[in-house]
N, C-alpha and C positions, 0 to 999 in steps of 0.2 A: 260876589259881584251881583249887584241888584240893577234891575232895569230902571231907567229914568227917561221920561219924555225928553226928547232933544230940545235944547234951549231955543232953537230956531222955530220950534213948533208950539211953544207954550202959549204965546199970546193968542194964536188962532184957536187953540184948544179951549182956552178959558172963555173966549167969546162964544164959541159954539156950545160949550157946557151951559152957559147962562141962558142961551136961547132955548136949549132943550128943557131946562128946569122951569122956564117961564111958560112953556107950552102946556095947554090943557087937552088939546086934541090934535094929534099929529098923524100924517099919512107918510108912509115910507115906500120908496120904490128903488129899483135898480135897473140895470141895463137889460136889453132884450136877451132872452135865453139865459136867465140867471145861472151863474156858476156857484161853486162853494163859497167863494169870498163874498159875493153879493148876497146870497141866501143866508149865509152864516151871520153876516153883519146885520142883516134885517132881523133875523131871529133874536140875536143878542140884544140889539137896541130896542126892539119892541118889548122884550121881556123886562128890560131895565126901566123903560118908560112906564109900563103898566105897574111895576113895583113901586114907582114914585107917584102913582095916582093919575097918570096921564093916559087918556085913551090913545091907543096906537093901532093903526090899521096898515096892512101891507097890500099895496095895489101895484102890481107889476104890469108892464106892457105885454108880456107873454105869460102863459100859465106858470105858476110856481112849480119848480121841478119836484116830481114825486119822490125822487131819491133823497131830497133834502127836507121833506115835510117834517121829519122828526126834530128839526131844528126850531120849529115854531111851537110855542107852548100850547096854543089852542088853535084848532082848525078854523074856527070862526073868525080869527083875526085876518085871514087871507081873503081878500075880496076881488072878484073878477073885474077887470078894468072896464069892460063894456057894459056893466050892469048899472041900473038906476041907483043902486046902493052906493056904488063907487062915486057917482056924481054927487049924491047927497052928502056923503062923508067929506068929500073934497070941498063942497060948498060951505060946510060948517067948520072945517079945520082951521087952525091958526098957524100951522107950520107944515111945510113939505120938506121931507128929508130924502135927499138923493144920494144913494150909496154906490160906490164902486164904479162910478162914471161921473163925468162933469160936463158932458156934451149933449146938446139938445137932440140930435138925431138918435142917440142911443137909448132914450127913454120912450121913443115911439109915441103911441097914442096917449100915454099918461101926461105928456107935455100940455095938452089942451086942458086936462083936468086940474092941473096945479098952476096954470099960467098966472093966476092972480094972487097966489099965496106967497107969504114970506118963505124963503127957501134957504135951507142949509145943505151944502154939498160936502160930502166926506169921500175923498177919493185919493188913490195913489198912482193914477196914470199920468203920463206927461200931458200937459194942457194941449187942447186942440183949437181949431179956428172958431167953433161955435159953442163957446162956454156958457153954461147955465149960471146966471147971476145969483147974488145973495151972499150970505155969510158962508165962509168955506174953510174947511181944513183939508188942504191939498198938499201932498208931499210924495213925490215919486221915489224918494229914498226909503219909504216904508215898505216892508216886505209884502204887505197886503192891506186892504182897507180895514180888515180886522184889527191890525195894529193900531190904527187911528181910533177905532171904536174903543179899544182897550185904553188908550190915552184919555178919551172922554170920560169913560166910566171911572177910571182911576182918579181923575180930577174931581169927580163928584163924590168920591169915596164910597162907591157902590150905590145900591146894594148888589151883591154878586149872587144872583140866582143861579140855579143849575143851568138854565138855558142861556144865560149871559155867558158863562164860562164855556159851555159847549159850542155855542155859535162862533165865538171868537177863535176857539181852538180849531174848528173845522175851516174857518176862513183862512187861517194861516197855514194849516196843514195842506190844504188843496192848492193854494196859490204858490206855495214853495215846492210843489210836486213831492209832497211827503218829505220835506226838508232836503231835497236833492238839488235844487237849482241855486244859482248864484245869489238869489234874493233871500236865501236861508242864512240870515245874518245872525250875529250874536244876540241881537235884540229879539229876533224871532224865537230863539231857543230859550231865552230868559223868560219871555212872556209865556211860552208853552209850559215851562217848568212851574210857573206860578199857577197856571190854570189846572195843571195836573194836581198841584197841591190843594186846589180848591175843589177837587172831586172829579175832574174829567178822567175817564178811563181810556188810555190810548189804545188798548187792544180791541175793546168793543167798538170804539169810534172808528178805528181802521176797518174793522169788519163791516160796519154799516156803509162806509164810503167806498171801499175798494174790494170787499170780499163777498158781495152779494149781487153781482150783475145778472140781469136777465139773459136767458139763452139767446134771444133775438140779437143782442149786441154782438155775439160771436158769430151768428149766422151772417150778419151784415159784414163783419170784418172779413170773414172767409171769402165773400164775393169781392170786397174791395181789394183784397190782396192780389187778385188776378190782374189788377190794373197797376200794380206797383212798378215804378221805373226809377232809374237813376242815371243822371248824366255825370259820370265820374270826373270828367275833365273840368266841368263847371262847378262841381260840388253841390249839386241840387238833386233832391229826390222827391218824388211826389206819388200821390195815390188819389184815385177818384172813387167816391161813394156812388155806386150805380143807383139812379133814381128809382128804377123799377124794383130793385132789391129793397131799397129803403121803404117803399110803399108796401111791398109784399110781406115783409116781416113785421110791419106795424111799428117801425122805429120812431123814436122821438129825438130831438136834438141832444138829449142827455146821453143817448147811446153812442154819440160821436165823441164823447169826452175821452181825451187821451189817444184817439186814433191817429192823430198826426204824429204822435211819438214813434210810430212804427217806421216811417221813412226817416225820421230824425235820428234814430239809433243805428242806421246803416253806416258802416265805417266810411269815412271820407265825405260825409254829408255836412255841409255848412249851413244850408237852408233847406228846410222841409216844407212841403205844401200839401194841403188836403183840399180837394175840390168836391163840392156837392151842389146839385141842382135844388131849386126850391119850387114850390107850387106856383109861383108867379113867373117862373122862367128865368129868374136871376140865378147867378152862380155865386155861392159863398166860398171864400177861400180862407183857410187858416194858415198862418205863417209861423214857423218856428226857426229860431237861429241856434246853431250849435257852436258858433264861433263869434267873430267880432261884428258881423253884419247887423245893423239896426233894422229889424223887420217892422218896427213901428213906422219909421220913415218910409219904408217900402210900401206898407199897406196904405199910407196916407196918399199915395199917388192915385188911389181909387177911392179917396174920401173915407178910408178905413182908419184903423188905429189900434192902440192897445199898449203893449209894453215893448221895450227894446228887443226882447227875445221871444215874445209871444204876442201876435197881433192877428187881426182879421179884417176882411174887406168884402164888399159885394159888388159884382160886375154884372152888366147885362149878358144874357145868353146869346147864342147857344154855347154849350159846354166847350166844344173844340176851339171856338174863336177865343173865348175867355182864357182857356188853358194856354193857348199859344201866346197870347198877349202877356200873361203873367210870367210864363216861363222865359219869354224873350227879355223882359225887363229884369227879371231876377238874374238871368245869366249875365246881363250887362253890369248889374250892380256887383255881382261876385267877381267879375273880371276886373272891374275898376278897383275893388278892394284888394284883390291880389296884386295888381300892378302897384298900388300905393304901398303895399307892404314890402315890395321888393325894390322900390325906388329909393 
């Protein structure tokens, strides 16, 4: 059984491929606090563009995660968004490529840098209210944005550099939770098999992603566990990342990766929540669903979004008020879902 790009996606993929091949200087970006899918897709596409003779630069709204730096072939390809270099590169670019998001608020300060550029969006999230315009390859049935990048590079018949294969593999590996989530489709496994055949080493890649966490991540988790609670009747569990502990251990957003899975894995939990404060006083909330509840729809109540089973939102502080509001709405949504299931 070989993987084939779904027929419903082919026309969009070909249009995007042509735009990429026509570009001579491209800037790539992704959402705030890039994850493995965003960073992996950027690293893969930048390597492919460079191999085709196109200048490619990565300019993200927040710093490129240290844990994913190995996905970028050359350190100098990553440019800080607030620098004059970023402004100059965007001013001379002929294409902006937005990966793993398709919404204006999610690219932060990069929006002003690329506002006047022809834009290509490659994303697998459900569409939101403030879509970025331009050419697009958007398909929420894809397991990850990395799957769509695989389609693009396959349509161009390569070249398949080491970093192209590695970036796409990491994008799919991380967004499927190590092939544990429901988006771990037959397509995701077929693509992974092809990338392994092209030289990706699953063991060393797993070690770099999941087997080398800094001690501060566990120091932070230890303190967050003191806040762990569950409403058994409602089916919701939650945890708070103490701001003082976050600052004290010198944590970064990367250190929160996967932390919401702690309340998620408690027996009886249908929706898990992780709360953390920010330097601006806002409260970030991560939503995870273990059942039928659409947490993308839930997060959109606060102008957030993401996936049906994994989403996020930001609310004004203070923490207790935000936590009370989110828990109240979540309980109501869970109660309505339960009532609908029994009616």
